[in-house]
N, C-alpha and C positions, 0 to 999 in steps of 0.2 A: 412436508418433509421435516417433521419435528425431530430434533436431535434427542438422544437419550438424556443428555445433560446440556443445559443451556447456560450454566455458569459454574465457576469454581466454587462459589459458596455452597451450591447444591451438592457438589462432589464432596467438599470437605465436611458437610453435615453427615453424609453417608460414611465417610472414612472414620469420623469420630464415633459414629454409632456401631461401627464394625460390620456394616452391611455390604461394604465393598473394600477393595484394597487397591493400591497402585498397580500391583501385578494384574489384577482383574481388569482394571481400566485399560492398561496397555494391550491386554489380550483382546478386549472388545474393539479397540481402534484398529489393531492389526487385522482383525477379522474383517472389518469394514473395508480396509484398504485392499485386502485379498480379493474381496468380492467385486469391487468397482474400479480398481486402479487401471486395469487393462482397457476398460471402456473409456474412462475419463482422462487418462494420461496425466495424472496429478503429480505423483511422486517419481522422481528420477532415481531415487535410492531410498530404500527403507532400512533403517537401522534397528532391525527387530531384536537381535540379541543384546545390543547395547541398551535399548530401551527397557528390556526386561531386567537387565542388571541395574540400571538406574532406578527402576521401580522397586526392586528388592531393597536397594539402599535407602530409598525414601520411606518405604514401609518400616524399616528398622528405626529410622530417625523419628517417625511418627510414634512408634511404640515407646521410644525413649524421651519423647517430648522435646526434641531438638530440631524438628523440621522447619524449613523456611516458609516464607509467605506463599510460594507457588506450589507447595506440596500437593500433588494430585492433578496438576495441570500438564496435559500432554500437548506438546507444541510441535508444529512443523516449521522449517526454516526455508525461506525463499533462496534459490540458488545464486544469491549474490552476497551471502553473509559468511564470513570466515569462521570456521570451527576447526580447530587444530586437528590434523590427522585425517580430516574428511575431505572428500572431493569438493571442489569449488570451480564451477565452469561457466557461470552466468548464462547457462543454457546455450553455449557456443562451442563450435568445433575447435576454435582457436585455443581453448584451454583444455583440450583433451589430455587426460592423465594427470592434471594438476591437483595436488592436495594442499590444503592450507597449512602453512607453517606456524600459524598462531590463531588464537581465538579473539574475535572482535570484542570490543568493550560491552556492547549491548548483550551479545550472546553470553559472555562471561558472567554478567550480572544476573541473567536469567538462571544460569546453572547454579550460581551461588545461593539462589533462593529455592533450589530444588525443583525447577522445571524439568520435565522429562522430554527429551527431544526424540522424535519418532522418524524423521527423515528429511530429505532434501527435495524441494518442490520446484516443478517446472515453471518457467516464466518466459516472457519475451526476451530474446537475446540481448544481453547487456541492459535489460530493463527498458528496451526501446520498442514500445508498441502499446496499442490500446485494445488488443483482442486476444493476445497470447497465441497468435498464429505465426509469430516470427521465431519461435524456438527451433533450434537445430534438432530437437527431439520430437518435433511434431506438435500440433496444437493441443491445448487442454480443451475439454468440452464441458459445457454447463450441465451440472447435475440435474437441473430442472427439465432441460430439453437438450440432449446431447448433440442435436443438429445446430445448436447455437453456441456462440463464443461465450467465455466467462468474463470477458474484459481483460485488460492488461495494465501494466505488465505483470502484476502479481496475481495472475489468473489461477495458477495452481494453488496458491495460498488461500485464495477465496473459496475455490471449489472444495478444498480439503475441509474447511470449516462447514461449508454448505452441506456436503455429503457425509458429515459426521465421521471423518477420518482422523480428526484430532479436535481438541476443544478450542484451540486458538492457533493462529499462524502469525509469524513475523515477516512482514513484507517491507518494501521500500517504495517511497512516493516521490517522484520527481516533478510530474505535472498532473498527478491524479492516479498514480499507479496502485495505490491502496484503495482510494475512494471509489474509482470507477468499477473495478471488479467487485467490490463490496456491494455496490448498487445493483449490478447485473446478477448477483448471486443471492441477494436478500439477506445480507449479513451486515455487520457494523465495521467500518474502516476509519481509522483515525490517522490524520497527518498532523503531528505536533508542530509547534513553532519551529522554524528553522533554527538549529543550534541547540534545541532542547535535549536531543539524544545525540551522543557522540557518533560520528561517522567512521571511527576507527574500526576497520574490519568490514566495511561496506565497499564492494567494488564500485568505483566511481563511474557515473555516467555524466552528470553535470554538477560539479561540486558546489556551486552556489545555490542549488535547488534541492539536491538529494536529501531525504530524511527518512529514517527508519520509522515504521509505524505498525501497530497491531491490527489484526483482523479477528473479530470475536462474534459470539452470539449476543453478548450482554455489554452494556455500558460499564457495569461494575468491573468486568474483566479487562476492558480496555483501560480503565482508570488504574487498575492494579499493575498491569504490564507497563504502562507509562511511568508509574511511580518507581518501579524497579529499574527500568532501563535509563531513565533521565538522569541528568546531573553532569557536573564538571568532569573533565577527563584530561589528564596531562598528556595523553597521546593524541589529542585532537585540539589544536589551538582554536578552532572555530566553535567548539562546544561552549555553551553559555556557563558562566560561573554563578548564575542566579540559583538560589536555594530551591530544592524540589519540595513542593507541598505534598502532603499525604493525600493524594487525589482520591484514593478509595474511601477516605473518611469525609470527603467534602462534596458528597453527592446530593445534599439537600438544596433544592432550588430556592431562589428568592420568590416572593409572592407575585411580583410583577416585573416584567422586562419590557424594554423598548426594542422592537424588532423591525428591521427594515427588509424589504424584499426588492430585488432588482426588477423594476417594471419592464425594462427592455429585454430581460431574460424570460420573464413569465410570458410575454406576448410575442416572443420571437418566432418568426417563420421557421418551420422545420421541427418545432417542438411537438412531439407525439401528443395527441389530444389527451390520452390517459395520464401522461406525465403532468400536463398542464392541470388537469382536473385534480390529481393527487395533491399538487402544491396548493391549489385554491382551497381544497378541503382542509389542509393543514392550517392555512392562514385563517380560515373561518373558525376552526377549533381554537386557535390561539386567541383570537378576538373574544370568543366565548368564555375563555378562562381569565379574561380581564387584562390581557397584555395589550400594550400599545403596538399596533401593527400598521406600518405606513409604507407606501411605495416610495422608492428612491430611484434616482437616475444615475446610471454609471456610463458616462459618455465614451469611455475607452474600451467598451466590450469588444468591438470589432478589431481593435489593435492588439488584443491580448495573444491570439494565436500566432500571428507573424512574429511578435516580439519574443514569445516563448521559444519558438522553433529556431529563430536566428541565434539566440543566446545559448540554448542547450546544445544545438549542433556544434557551435563554436567550441564549447567546453568539452563536448564529446570528442571532437577532432584532436584536441590536445591530450585528453585523458587516455584515449585508446591508442596513442602513438607507441605506448610501451609494449603493446602486443605485436612483436615483430619476428617471433620464431627463434630468437637468439637465446634468451634466458630460460624460458619455460614454455610449456604448452606445445601446441601443434607446430611442426616444422615441415615445410614443403619438401617432399622427397626428391623432387626433380630440379632443385635449385643448383645453379652452376657457379655462382659467385655471390658476394654479399648483396648486391643490388637485386639480383633475381630472387635471393632468399626472402628479402623484405616483400617484394612485389607478389611473388607466388604464395607465400605464407598468408599474407593478408587477403589476397584474392580468393584463396581456397578456404581459409579459416573463418572469415566473416561472412554472414548471410547478407542477402540483398538489402534489407532495411538498414542494417548497421553500416554497410558500405555507402548507402544513399546519404545517411546523416553525416558520416565522416566527410564525404565530398561536399555536402552543403556547408558544413562547418569550416572546412578548409577554404572554401570559396569566400565566405563572409569575412574570414580573417586575413585574406590576401591583401597585399599592399594597396592594390587599386580600389578595393571595395570596403576596406576596414571602416572608414568614416561613414560611408554611405549606408552601411548596414549595421555593423556591430556597435559602433559608437552611438548611432541614432537609436538602436534598440535599447541600449543601456539608459539613454535619456527617457525613453518611453516607459521603461520599467520603473524608473524613479517616479514618474507621474502616476503610474498605476498604484504603486505603493502608497504614495502620498494621498491619493484620492480614497483608496481603501481604508487607510488609517483615519482619515477625516470622517468617513462614514461610521467607523467603529468607535469613534469618540462620541458621536451623536446617538448611536444605537448600541445596545449590548450585543446584538447578533445580526448578521445578514443571512437571509434564508433564500435558497435558490435550488433548482433541480441539480442533482449530481451529474446527470447525463441528459441529452436531448431526447433520447429514445431508450427503450429497454434493449436487452441483448439482441443483437442482430445475428443472422445466419452465418455460419462458417463460409468463407469465400465470397461473402456478399459485397464487401468493400474492396474492390480491386484498385481503386484510385487512391494513392497515398494522401492526397489533399482531403478527400472526403473522410478518410480515417483520422487525419489530424484535426479536422473540424469537430469531431466527436468530443474533443477535450475542451470545448469552448467554456464550460462552466467550472472546470476543475483547475485550470491554470491560474486563475486570479489569486487564489490562496498561495500558490507556489511562487508566483512573481512577487507577491507582497511579503512572503515569508511568514504569514499568519497561520494559526492552527485552523483546521477544518475537519469536520466529521461527516461521514455519510451514514444515514440510518435507513432502515426499511420503511417504505411508505405505501404499502399495498402492492397490488399486482395489476397487470393489464388484462385484456380480454383473453389472451393466450396463456395466462397464468404466470407470466414472467415478472420477476420482481422490479419494483420501481424504487429508486433511491432519492432521498431528500438530503440536501447538503446544508450545513450550518457553519458559518465562519465567525470567529471572535477575534478580539484584539490579541496582540503579542503576549504570550505567557499567561493567557487567561484560560488555559485548559480546564481548570477546576470549574469555572462557570460554564464553559462549553459542555463539559460532560454532565454536569448537574441538569442543565437545560435539556440536553439530548435524552437524558433518562426519563424526563416527563413525557417525551414523545414516543419512546419505545415501550413503555409499560403496557399500553393497550395491545401492541404487537405481540409482546411476549405472552400476554394472557390468552391469546387466541389458540 
């Protein structure tokens, strides 16, 4: 399933040569959406007229020589990103009818560089899920095999790129929500260092984990989108003040790297044999290229999932308390007083998975259990971060699978715990706050994509992207 265009550089060459225009690009992607969206359930809203108008404006800027860095890039937005005057629902009934009153920082920076937005993409409700089966608007389906999940929570965003409905998507990653669907759909997903991109305008799930990230076909596009979106923001006190490198110009790798791989991840029970083989092949290739490749032990692997879910559900319980039917969104029609308004609105407006996580989070924050669960999890998070940082001082990168298996069938994982365990390899970067990228690493016997994950030290996205580029070139050439 090769896309017509696999990078913005390719598009911009054609724009410069006059062999295509932004209007033609938008028409091409709209046609693809028209053909496959009913089947795959990717876009909740398509901004066709607006995209055509944006394309016309960018074409005029190109003719005048005043176009921005992203001229020609058609982008989809996950339904958790604020864009003024456009619906914002987090794929939940509780935000029925809500339109954003402002544009988030990352979205505004993309617009300022002449990105063309084509629509709002389906996701797990409030970004809670690893399969995109939790949306109030029904599941997204994997374009490679529509009987399988696309991963979550940014499943619609990943399938939109996979199925050539847009060149790139902007998702959010709390515990793997950009990387896991990228792996399941055979595309590239980047989670930057926590604080690298402002969260202003991102609907909060777990505020100390959430990070906006791009989903693309090429490393160069991921680098360019990060370059545009990253940087300080007076509207988000948690956004880093560190200067933003020109990532798109720093994609030349070093001749040799020190690479560690988690031995207890590679040899873990439950790892699909083809995923194991793909990782081993990559490690052998890296050795052949002269890199130092060594096994490392990470003793806290089994503690990561419980730590992640205790902390994120606690933060979700707090963040989602604002959705009460009083100020905006859905309001229960059968409420009789204020207490019943709260109870009925939240019971009717939130789906089962969101309710489960709110209840879990409220439980671990309760007076009787706060120290036993929440405080202890914070301590373990600190240990995970310290151990991860220690390894990333010894090695340039850590390499491990993105997911234990390839995309599973819709409805296959009925038990919430088995679904949560699918995050075993992605939550480490989230708990430690370090950047991570998922890149394609072949396919299994059923033709489903396999993802390889690479972690680097804080704010070392330039190195991470340059190294990832060396591993994706052979993929792009096929």
